[in-house]
N, C-alpha and C positions, 0 to 999 in steps of 0.2 A: 451231301453225297447220297445218291439214290442207287438202288440195285433194281434193275428191271429184268424180268423174266421174258425172254423172247420166245416166240413160237417155233424157233428153229432148234434142231437137234445136232449134236456133234456127230460127225460121220464115224468116228472111231467107237465111241461108247454108246451112242444113241440117247444120251442124256440131254435134257433141255439146257440150253445155254443161258447164262445170266451175264449181263453186262453191267458194269459199274460206271455210273455217270458222275463225274466230279464237276461241281460248280466252281469254276476257277476263282471267282471272287471269294467264296467261302474258304476254299483251299488255301488261297494266298493269305487270307487273314489268319488262318490257323498256323501257317508257317511263320508269319511275322510274330504272332503272340508267343509261339514256342521259342523263337530266337530271342525275343525280348526277355522272356522268363529266364532263358539260359544266361543272358547278359546280366540280369539282376543277380542270379546265383553267383556268377563270377565276381561281381562287384562286392557282394556280401562276404564271399570267401576272402577277398583281398582285405576288407575291413577287419575280418576276424583274425588275420595274421599280422595286421599292421603293428600290433604291440610288440612283436618280436624284434622290431627295429629299435625299440627303446627299452633296454634291459632295466633301466631304473623304474619302470612301471611294474616289474614283477614284485610279488609279495616277498618280503625278506624272510629267510628261514629263521625259525626259533632256535634251531640247533645247528651250531657250527662246530665241526670237529676237524682239527688239523690232521692231515694224512701225511705222515712222514715216510720218506723212502730211504731204504738202506743203500740204494745205488743211484747213480746219475743216469740219465738217458732221456729218451723221447717216447711218449705214448704212441704205440703203433696201431692199436685198435681198442675200441670200447664196445662192450656188448650192451646195446641199448635196451634189450629185453630185461637183462638182469638189473640194470640201473632203474628201469621203470618199476620192476617188481619190488625192489628195495624201497623206492619212493613211496609206493602204496603201503608197504609194511610199516614204515615209520610215520605214516599219516600225512604224507605230502598231498597237495592238491594242485589243480591246474589253474587256480585263481590268479588274478592279477588286478592291480589297481587301475582304474580308469582315470584318465585325465579329467580334471574338472574345469 
């Protein structure tokens, strides 16, 4: 990409005009590299969450506490922020075992 100052002035402002010249080959390569990098990031993200499909890969908890209910029913909602905070407080991590 080159920026060339022309000897012409804009009629409204009187400022010299500058034209940007794009070399199509270089521009095309830059676009392709950007798209390839984006595809690599998508593939990496897919690999990063692949373990979610295999719960047996998760690290087992050291503390298992039964939670008893005084009523029957269905869970209508769970506050994920509170669950995450409690997990941090009790020393949970996001680790998982990798397949060997």
